[in-house]
MMTF fields as JSON, N, C-alpha, C and O atoms, coordinates in Angstrom:
{
  "mmtfVersion": "1.0.0",
  "mmtfProducer": "UNKNOWN",
  "numBonds": 279,
  "numAtoms": 280,
  "numGroups": 70,
  "numChains": 1,
  "numModels": 1,
  "chainsPerModel": [1],
  "groupsPerChain": [70],
  "chainIdList": ["A"],
  "bondAtomList": [4, 2, 8, 6, 12, 10, 16, 14, 20, 18, 24, 22, 28, 26, 32, 30, 36, 34, 40, 38, 44, 42, 48, 46, 52, 50, 56, 54, 60, 58, 64, 62, 68, 66, 72, 70, 76, 74, 80, 78, 84, 82, 88, 86, 92, 90, 96, 94, 100, 98, 104, 102, 108, 106, 112, 110, 116, 114, 120, 118, 124, 122, 128, 126, 132, 130, 136, 134, 140, 138, 144, 142, 148, 146, 152, 150, 156, 154, 160, 158, 164, 162, 168, 166, 172, 170, 176, 174, 180, 178, 184, 182, 188, 186, 192, 190, 196, 194, 200, 198, 204, 202, 208, 206, 212, 210, 216, 214, 220, 218, 224, 222, 228, 226, 232, 230, 236, 234, 240, 238, 244, 242, 248, 246, 252, 250, 256, 254, 260, 258, 264, 262, 268, 266, 272, 270, 276, 274],
  "bondOrderList": [1, 1, 1, 1, 1, 1, 1, 1, 1, 1, 1, 1, 1, 1, 1, 1, 1, 1, 1, 1, 1, 1, 1, 1, 1, 1, 1, 1, 1, 1, 1, 1, 1, 1, 1, 1, 1, 1, 1, 1, 1, 1, 1, 1, 1, 1, 1, 1, 1, 1, 1, 1, 1, 1, 1, 1, 1, 1, 1, 1, 1, 1, 1, 1, 1, 1, 1, 1, 1],
  "groupList": [{"groupName": "MET", "atomNameList": ["N", "CA", "C", "O"], "elementList": ["N", "C", "C", "O"], "formalChargeList": [0, 0, 0, 0], "bondAtomList": [1, 0, 2, 1, 3, 2], "bondOrderList": [1, 1, 2], "singleLetterCode": "M", "chemCompType": "L-PEPTIDE LINKING"}, {"groupName": "SER", "atomNameList": ["N", "CA", "C", "O"], "elementList": ["N", "C", "C", "O"], "formalChargeList": [0, 0, 0, 0], "bondAtomList": [1, 0, 2, 1, 3, 2], "bondOrderList": [1, 1, 2], "singleLetterCode": "S", "chemCompType": "L-PEPTIDE LINKING"}, {"groupName": "VAL", "atomNameList": ["N", "CA", "C", "O"], "elementList": ["N", "C", "C", "O"], "formalChargeList": [0, 0, 0, 0], "bondAtomList": [1, 0, 2, 1, 3, 2], "bondOrderList": [1, 1, 2], "singleLetterCode": "V", "chemCompType": "L-PEPTIDE LINKING"}, {"groupName": "GLU", "atomNameList": ["N", "CA", "C", "O"], "elementList": ["N", "C", "C", "O"], "formalChargeList": [0, 0, 0, 0], "bondAtomList": [1, 0, 2, 1, 3, 2], "bondOrderList": [1, 1, 2], "singleLetterCode": "E", "chemCompType": "L-PEPTIDE LINKING"}, {"groupName": "ARG", "atomNameList": ["N", "CA", "C", "O"], "elementList": ["N", "C", "C", "O"], "formalChargeList": [0, 0, 0, 0], "bondAtomList": [1, 0, 2, 1, 3, 2], "bondOrderList": [1, 1, 2], "singleLetterCode": "R", "chemCompType": "L-PEPTIDE LINKING"}, {"groupName": "LYS", "atomNameList": ["N", "CA", "C", "O"], "elementList": ["N", "C", "C", "O"], "formalChargeList": [0, 0, 0, 0], "bondAtomList": [1, 0, 2, 1, 3, 2], "bondOrderList": [1, 1, 2], "singleLetterCode": "K", "chemCompType": "L-PEPTIDE LINKING"}, {"groupName": "LEU", "atomNameList": ["N", "CA", "C", "O"], "elementList": ["N", "C", "C", "O"], "formalChargeList": [0, 0, 0, 0], "bondAtomList": [1, 0, 2, 1, 3, 2], "bondOrderList": [1, 1, 2], "singleLetterCode": "L", "chemCompType": "L-PEPTIDE LINKING"}, {"groupName": "ALA", "atomNameList": ["N", "CA", "C", "O"], "elementList": ["N", "C", "C", "O"], "formalChargeList": [0, 0, 0, 0], "bondAtomList": [1, 0, 2, 1, 3, 2], "bondOrderList": [1, 1, 2], "singleLetterCode": "A", "chemCompType": "L-PEPTIDE LINKING"}, {"groupName": "PHE", "atomNameList": ["N", "CA", "C", "O"], "elementList": ["N", "C", "C", "O"], "formalChargeList": [0, 0, 0, 0], "bondAtomList": [1, 0, 2, 1, 3, 2], "bondOrderList": [1, 1, 2], "singleLetterCode": "F", "chemCompType": "L-PEPTIDE LINKING"}, {"groupName": "PRO", "atomNameList": ["N", "CA", "C", "O"], "elementList": ["N", "C", "C", "O"], "formalChargeList": [0, 0, 0, 0], "bondAtomList": [1, 0, 2, 1, 3, 2], "bondOrderList": [1, 1, 2], "singleLetterCode": "P", "chemCompType": "L-PEPTIDE LINKING"}, {"groupName": "CYS", "atomNameList": ["N", "CA", "C", "O"], "elementList": ["N", "C", "C", "O"], "formalChargeList": [0, 0, 0, 0], "bondAtomList": [1, 0, 2, 1, 3, 2], "bondOrderList": [1, 1, 2], "singleLetterCode": "C", "chemCompType": "L-PEPTIDE LINKING"}, {"groupName": "GLY", "atomNameList": ["N", "CA", "C", "O"], "elementList": ["N", "C", "C", "O"], "formalChargeList": [0, 0, 0, 0], "bondAtomList": [1, 0, 2, 1, 3, 2], "bondOrderList": [1, 1, 2], "singleLetterCode": "G", "chemCompType": "PEPTIDE LINKING"}, {"groupName": "ASP", "atomNameList": ["N", "CA", "C", "O"], "elementList": ["N", "C", "C", "O"], "formalChargeList": [0, 0, 0, 0], "bondAtomList": [1, 0, 2, 1, 3, 2], "bondOrderList": [1, 1, 2], "singleLetterCode": "D", "chemCompType": "L-PEPTIDE LINKING"}, {"groupName": "TRP", "atomNameList": ["N", "CA", "C", "O"], "elementList": ["N", "C", "C", "O"], "formalChargeList": [0, 0, 0, 0], "bondAtomList": [1, 0, 2, 1, 3, 2], "bondOrderList": [1, 1, 2], "singleLetterCode": "W", "chemCompType": "L-PEPTIDE LINKING"}, {"groupName": "ILE", "atomNameList": ["N", "CA", "C", "O"], "elementList": ["N", "C", "C", "O"], "formalChargeList": [0, 0, 0, 0], "bondAtomList": [1, 0, 2, 1, 3, 2], "bondOrderList": [1, 1, 2], "singleLetterCode": "I", "chemCompType": "L-PEPTIDE LINKING"}, {"groupName": "THR", "atomNameList": ["N", "CA", "C", "O"], "elementList": ["N", "C", "C", "O"], "formalChargeList": [0, 0, 0, 0], "bondAtomList": [1, 0, 2, 1, 3, 2], "bondOrderList": [1, 1, 2], "singleLetterCode": "T", "chemCompType": "L-PEPTIDE LINKING"}, {"groupName": "TYR", "atomNameList": ["N", "CA", "C", "O"], "elementList": ["N", "C", "C", "O"], "formalChargeList": [0, 0, 0, 0], "bondAtomList": [1, 0, 2, 1, 3, 2], "bondOrderList": [1, 1, 2], "singleLetterCode": "Y", "chemCompType": "L-PEPTIDE LINKING"}, {"groupName": "HIS", "atomNameList": ["N", "CA", "C", "O"], "elementList": ["N", "C", "C", "O"], "formalChargeList": [0, 0, 0, 0], "bondAtomList": [1, 0, 2, 1, 3, 2], "bondOrderList": [1, 1, 2], "singleLetterCode": "H", "chemCompType": "L-PEPTIDE LINKING"}, {"groupName": "GLN", "atomNameList": ["N", "CA", "C", "O"], "elementList": ["N", "C", "C", "O"], "formalChargeList": [0, 0, 0, 0], "bondAtomList": [1, 0, 2, 1, 3, 2], "bondOrderList": [1, 1, 2], "singleLetterCode": "Q", "chemCompType": "L-PEPTIDE LINKING"}],
  "groupTypeList": [0, 1, 2, 3, 4, 5, 2, 6, 6, 3, 5, 7, 8, 9, 3, 2, 4, 1, 8, 10, 4, 1, 6, 11, 6, 2, 8, 3, 2, 2, 12, 6, 1, 13, 11, 14, 4, 15, 8, 9, 16, 11, 12, 17, 3, 2, 11, 3, 14, 8, 6, 18, 3, 14, 18, 15, 1, 18, 5, 2, 1, 7, 11, 9, 7, 8, 2, 2, 1, 1],
  "groupIdList": [1, 2, 3, 4, 5, 6, 7, 8, 9, 10, 11, 12, 13, 14, 15, 16, 17, 18, 19, 20, 21, 22, 23, 24, 25, 26, 27, 28, 29, 30, 31, 32, 33, 34, 35, 36, 37, 38, 39, 40, 41, 42, 43, 44, 45, 46, 47, 48, 49, 50, 51, 52, 53, 54, 55, 56, 57, 58, 59, 60, 61, 62, 63, 64, 65, 66, 67, 68, 69, 70],
  "secStructList": [7, 2, 2, 2, 2, 2, 2, 2, 2, 2, 6, 2, 2, 2, 2, 2, 6, 2, 2, 2, 2, 2, 6, 6, 7, 7, 7, 7, 7, 7, 7, 6, 6, 6, 6, 7, 7, 7, 7, 7, 1, 1, 7, 2, 2, 2, 2, 2, 2, 2, 2, 2, 2, 2, 2, 2, 2, 2, 2, 2, 7, 1, 1, 7, 7, 7, 7, 7, 7, 7],
  "xCoordList": [142.946, 141.544, 141.17, 140.884, 141.0, 139.665, 140.128, 139.245, 141.744, 141.533, 141.823, 142.205, 141.728, 141.34, 139.908, 139.369, 139.277, 137.816, 137.241, 136.457, 137.744, 137.352, 137.568, 136.956, 138.854, 139.04, 137.766, 137.181, 137.463, 136.84, 135.477, 135.237, 134.597, 133.697, 133.71, 132.776, 134.513, 134.362, 135.012, 134.699, 135.993, 136.351, 136.298, 135.145, 136.794, 136.324, 134.829, 134.34, 134.441, 132.962, 131.827, 130.723, 132.131, 131.113, 131.697, 130.932, 132.754, 133.11, 132.579, 132.143, 132.856, 132.519, 130.946, 130.628, 129.854, 128.798, 128.18, 127.118, 129.172, 128.796, 128.74, 127.822, 130.236, 130.298, 129.15, 128.98, 128.617, 127.704, 126.287, 125.518, 126.153, 125.06, 124.89, 123.825, 126.197, 125.592, 125.418, 124.865, 126.051, 126.211, 124.314, 124.055, 123.163, 122.178, 122.269, 121.253, 123.34, 123.768, 123.316, 122.9, 123.345, 123.331, 124.62, 124.886, 125.359, 126.824, 125.95, 125.004, 126.667, 126.058, 126.971, 127.628, 127.211, 128.463, 128.014, 126.849, 128.23, 128.302, 129.424, 130.431, 129.681, 130.8, 130.556, 130.032, 130.819, 130.372, 130.67, 129.918, 131.685, 132.134, 131.978, 132.436, 131.215, 130.39, 129.214, 128.22, 129.193, 128.354, 128.628, 127.93, 129.99, 130.895, 131.529, 132.237, 131.771, 132.739, 134.03, 135.222, 133.684, 134.82, 133.849, 132.974, 134.161, 133.719, 134.812, 135.936, 134.34, 135.876, 135.815, 134.761, 137.387, 137.888, 137.254, 137.15, 136.781, 136.736, 134.781, 134.089, 134.236, 132.624, 131.713, 131.43, 131.351, 131.016, 129.555, 129.757, 128.403, 127.678, 128.029, 127.119, 129.019, 129.426, 129.523, 128.603, 130.502, 130.398, 129.457, 129.229, 128.512, 127.263, 126.397, 125.469, 126.59, 125.773, 126.507, 125.72, 127.812, 128.321, 128.192, 128.086, 128.221, 127.997, 126.581, 126.208, 125.637, 124.195, 123.91, 122.948, 124.959, 125.117, 125.009, 124.087, 126.464, 127.147, 125.753, 125.895, 125.071, 123.639, 123.011, 122.23, 123.327, 121.469, 122.261, 121.409, 123.319, 123.878, 123.997, 124.003, 124.121, 124.068, 122.518, 122.383, 121.679, 120.327, 119.963, 119.545, 120.172, 119.961, 120.567, 120.124, 121.525, 122.988, 122.516, 121.986, 123.04, 123.195, 124.856, 124.663, 125.721, 126.865, 127.783, 128.26, 127.863, 128.909, 129.856, 130.337, 130.419, 131.93, 132.454, 131.779, 133.403, 133.721, 135.363, 136.082, 135.425, 136.922, 136.841, 135.98, 137.711, 138.288, 139.382, 140.457, 139.292, 140.47, 140.078, 138.956, 141.639, 141.414, 142.209, 142.097],
  "yCoordList": [54.021, 53.623, 54.62, 54.739, 55.793, 56.689, 57.516, 57.901, 58.205, 58.873, 58.332, 59.201, 57.353, 56.811, 56.707, 56.984, 56.226, 56.339, 57.779, 57.872, 58.684, 60.09, 60.82, 61.861, 60.149, 60.246, 60.217, 61.153, 58.552, 57.922, 58.934, 59.677, 58.782, 59.266, 60.718, 60.914, 61.901, 63.023, 63.352, 64.364, 62.356, 62.833, 61.436, 61.333, 60.267, 59.666, 58.789, 58.312, 58.86, 58.116, 59.06, 58.609, 60.39, 61.267, 61.387, 61.99, 60.963, 60.827, 59.443, 59.269, 58.547, 57.168, 57.087, 56.347, 57.722, 57.66, 58.56, 58.466, 59.274, 60.986, 59.934, 59.915, 59.08, 58.491, 57.251, 56.753, 57.105, 55.58, 56.05, 55.467, 57.349, 57.865, 58.513, 58.723, 58.697, 58.943, 57.857, 57.801, 56.814, 55.529, 54.421, 53.231, 55.921, 54.727, 53.966, 53.383, 53.985, 53.018, 53.589, 54.748, 52.702, 53.136, 52.672, 51.47, 53.465, 52.923, 53.441, 54.207, 52.72, 52.393, 52.118, 51.11, 52.618, 51.996, 51.463, 51.857, 50.494, 49.158, 49.276, 49.134, 49.413, 49.604, 48.717, 49.344, 47.514, 46.47, 46.989, 46.654, 47.745, 48.342, 49.53, 49.722, 50.241, 50.93, 50.852, 50.41, 51.312, 51.391, 50.094, 49.767, 49.482, 48.349, 48.912, 49.357, 49.348, 50.107, 48.611, 48.739, 47.823, 46.69, 45.225, 44.999, 44.768, 43.047, 42.176, 42.414, 40.886, 40.053, 39.708, 39.666, 39.116, 37.925, 36.823, 36.442, 36.308, 34.746, 35.024, 34.072, 36.0, 36.208, 35.9, 36.821, 34.808, 33.866, 34.921, 35.051, 35.646, 36.507, 37.788, 38.289, 38.117, 39.362, 38.821, 39.168, 37.721, 36.991, 37.203, 37.845, 36.119, 35.888, 37.013, 36.795, 38.035, 39.201, 40.045, 40.614, 40.2, 40.445, 39.395, 39.896, 38.228, 37.605, 37.681, 37.692, 37.741, 37.984, 39.744, 40.118, 40.501, 41.893, 41.58, 41.947, 40.647, 40.874, 39.52, 39.075, 39.36, 38.204, 39.193, 39.251, 40.037, 41.028, 41.71, 41.924, 42.264, 43.507, 42.602, 43.294, 40.857, 40.055, 40.684, 41.057, 40.5, 39.888, 41.345, 41.218, 42.409, 43.748, 44.696, 45.702, 44.098, 44.206, 43.178, 42.067, 44.241, 43.651, 43.137, 41.923, 43.222, 42.92, 43.701, 44.829, 43.174, 43.973, 43.793, 42.689, 45.032, 44.707, 44.928, 45.731, 44.438, 44.706, 45.101, 44.786, 45.833, 46.101, 46.222, 46.967, 45.53, 45.079, 45.401, 45.35, 45.703, 46.642, 45.921, 45.729, 45.586, 45.239, 46.41, 46.231],
  "zCoordList": [-72.064, -73.03, -73.351, -74.543, -72.444, -72.222, -73.091, -73.857, -73.411, -74.219, -75.712, -76.495, -76.092, -77.39, -77.675, -78.746, -76.479, -76.551, -77.203, -78.147, -76.571, -76.792, -77.729, -77.969, -78.636, -79.815, -80.761, -81.305, -80.793, -81.492, -81.577, -82.529, -80.29, -80.393, -80.847, -81.625, -80.611, -80.924, -82.363, -82.989, -82.852, -84.732, -84.985, -85.406, -85.006, -86.194, -86.538, -87.562, -85.192, -85.57, -86.059, -86.364, -86.124, -86.462, -88.08, -88.833, -88.583, -89.717, -90.571, -91.709, -89.394, -90.222, -90.434, -91.365, -89.73, -89.317, -90.789, -91.403, -90.945, -91.887, -93.577, -94.397, -93.624, -94.593, -95.222, -96.334, -94.12, -93.921, -94.439, -95.204, -93.762, -93.892, -95.688, -96.269, -96.202, -97.877, -98.684, -99.783, -97.9, -98.64, -98.123, -98.302, -97.289, -97.475, -95.866, -95.488, -95.058, -93.725, -92.828, -92.839, -91.767, -90.383, -89.478, -89.497, -88.761, -88.25, -86.988, -86.808, -86.321, -84.585, -83.677, -83.934, -82.796, -81.849, -81.186, -81.124, -80.364, -79.202, -78.25, -78.943, -77.351, -76.46, -75.129, -74.209, -74.911, -74.329, -72.863, -71.947, -72.654, -71.767, -70.806, -69.68, -71.574, -71.062, -70.429, -71.004, -69.054, -67.955, -66.795, -65.835, -67.322, -66.178, -65.961, -66.865, -64.481, -63.823, -63.429, -63.708, -63.028, -62.664, -62.387, -61.55, -62.975, -62.83, -62.768, -63.21, -62.053, -61.702, -62.538, -63.172, -63.119, -64.466, -63.917, -62.751, -65.144, -64.772, -64.657, -65.019, -64.281, -64.175, -65.503, -66.269, -65.694, -66.359, -66.692, -67.9, -66.462, -65.919, -67.016, -67.677, -67.097, -67.806, -68.755, -69.496, -69.456, -70.821, -71.51, -72.536, -70.317, -71.269, -71.673, -72.452, -71.274, -71.303, -72.495, -73.253, -72.756, -73.514, -75.056, -76.176, -74.851, -76.328, -76.512, -77.685, -75.547, -76.107, -76.72, -77.39, -76.283, -76.684, -78.418, -79.145, -78.904, -79.687, -80.704, -81.843, -80.133, -80.852, -81.233, -82.183, -80.498, -80.663, -81.501, -82.364, -81.954, -82.934, -84.229, -85.247, -84.528, -85.335, -86.477, -87.642, -85.34, -85.351, -86.419, -87.57, -85.889, -86.198, -87.381, -87.936, -87.498, -88.644, -89.931, -89.949, -91.133, -92.479, -91.765, -91.818, -91.401, -91.639, -90.294, -90.413, -89.505, -88.61, -88.173, -87.915, -87.963, -87.966, -86.512, -85.869, -85.936, -84.14, -84.708, -85.656, -83.702, -83.267, -82.192, -81.723, -81.405, -80.216, -79.639, -80.238, -78.639, -77.896, -76.217, -75.748, -75.478, -74.096, -72.91, -71.697]
}
């Protein structure tokens, strides 16, 4: 996933950001896995943190879109 993330950060996101800016919109990347090296599967606390971040995104955005990968 690190190769894909690098391509997104260096190639795709700047183009999407520029396109959004031309429409008067703001494009923001939220990657819930950044800063988390490992976490035990089944750890409900991590899942709760992820859900809180999604709820925060929904509050501050006119209509978030999510791309999910595992």
